[in-house]
N, C-alpha and C positions, 0 to 999 in steps of 0.2 A: 607228594614228596617223593623224590627219587630214591633208588636203593642205596646210593652212596650216602645220602643225607640220613636215611633211616639207620644205616650202620653206624654212623657217627653219633646218633642220638641215644644209643644204649647207655642207660645210667650205670654208674660204677658198681652199684650193689648187685646187678645181674651177672656180671662177668667175674665176680669174686676177686678182682684185683683192686686193692685200695689205691686211690689216686692221691698224690700229694696235693697240698693246698695250692701250690703254684700251677700245677696241671689243671686242677679243677677251675681255678679262677680264670685261666687263660682260655680254656675251651668252652666254658659255660658261664652264664651270668646267673648269679644266685637270685632267686625270687624270694622276697621277704614274707609273702603271704602263705608259703607252703613249707613243709618240713624238708629235711635233707634229701629225701628220695625224689623230689620233684625239681627239675632243672629246666630252664628255658634255654634252648639251643642257640648259640651264636652262629649265624649262617655263614660267616666268613670262612671259606675253606683254608685260607692261609693260616689263620690262627690255630686251627685244628692240626694242620700239617706240621707247623713249627713245634707244637707241644708233643705230638704223638709220633712223628717221624723224624725229628731232629733237623728239619729244614730251618735254617736261620735267616734272619733278615726279612725285609718286606718283599713283596712280589715285584721283581724288577721288570717283568714282562706282562703284557696284556694281550688279549685277543679281542679284536673288534670285529663283530659280525654285523653286516648290514644286509637288509633285504630291500631291494630297490626295483624300480621299473627297468625292464630289459633294455629299452632304448637309451637309458641314462648310464649304462655300464661303462662304455668307453670313456666318457667324460669323468666319471668317478675314478676309474683306473688311472687316468692321466693325472688327476689331482692328488691321488695317494702317492703316485710315483714322484710328483713334484715335492712332496713333503720329505721324501728320502727313504721310503719303504719300497723295496723291490719285490719281495715275495708275497704272493697272495694265492688263494684258492677261490675259484668261481664255480658255482653250481646252479643249474636251472632248477627252480622249485615251483611248486604250486601251493597256493594257500590264500587265506583271507584273514584280515585283521578285524578291527572294530567296525568297519564300514559295512553298510547293508549291501546285499546283492542287488545289482541293477542290470537292466537290459541294455545292450549295445547294438548298434546297427552294423551288420556285416553283409556285404553283397546285396543290399536292398532289403534285407530281412532283419527283424528285431529278434535277437537271441539273448538268452540269459546265460552268462558265464559265471558259474558257481565258484570255481577255483582258478583265478587268473594266474598266468605265468609271471614269475618274478625271478630276479637274479639274486643269488645269495653270495656275497663276497666276504671272505674271512682273511684277516690280516693279523699276524703276530708281530708285535713291535715293542720297543722299550717303553716303559711307563711314562716317561717324560714327553713322549710324542702324542699322548692320548688326545689332548684338546685340539692339536693341529689336525690330526686325522679325522676326528669327528666333525670339525668345522669344514674341512675340505669336502667330506661326504655330503654334508648338509647343503653347502653352497652349490654343488653340482647336481644333486639329486632332487632338490626341492622344486616343485611346480606350483605348490599352493593348493592342490586338489587332494581329495581323499585318495588313499592308495599310494602315497609317495614312498612309504616304507617305514622301517624301524631300524634303529642302531642299538646294539647291545655291546657292553664292554665287560669282559671277565678277566679276573687275575689268572695268570699262568704260573704255576708253582715251579716248573722246571721244563727245560727242553734239552733234547739230546740229538746231535747229528749222528746218525747211525754209522756212516762211513768212517768218521774220525773219532767218534765218541766225545766230541766237544760238548760242553754243557753250558746252559744259561745263555747269556747274550752272544757268546761266540758261536753258538749253534744256529742262530738265526742270521 
């Protein structure tokens, strides 16, 4: 559990500030088999932020993070641009997922590559483009072999353009 999640999980009896019923029900799901001191945390950061920080409405923005093979990067970038998303961040990363380590042939020798190089691409876009972005990534990055990559989708609570202080959809 990350530090931000742990900070949100502090029950109301520890910080001495009583929560109203609407705050409690929005941020936590009550568990019937325990008394009032035990709560099961709702993992959605948007519901917590709406209750505790006054952010209203659903999350209009998402962040799509994909980790793909480096030679598929140009095709994926073009497919995302065709959907209508222009801004993206690309990072070279090393890592391994669920697949086992296996030896590959390089220069006539068999070598074990423990942490292969991958490309990490991040895109922030309106929520309604989620399915189009994910299908564009899958169609261009899929080879059918182990190590094709992963796609993660997260809600973004707010965005701010530093230069003009625009917020939300206008900032992206």
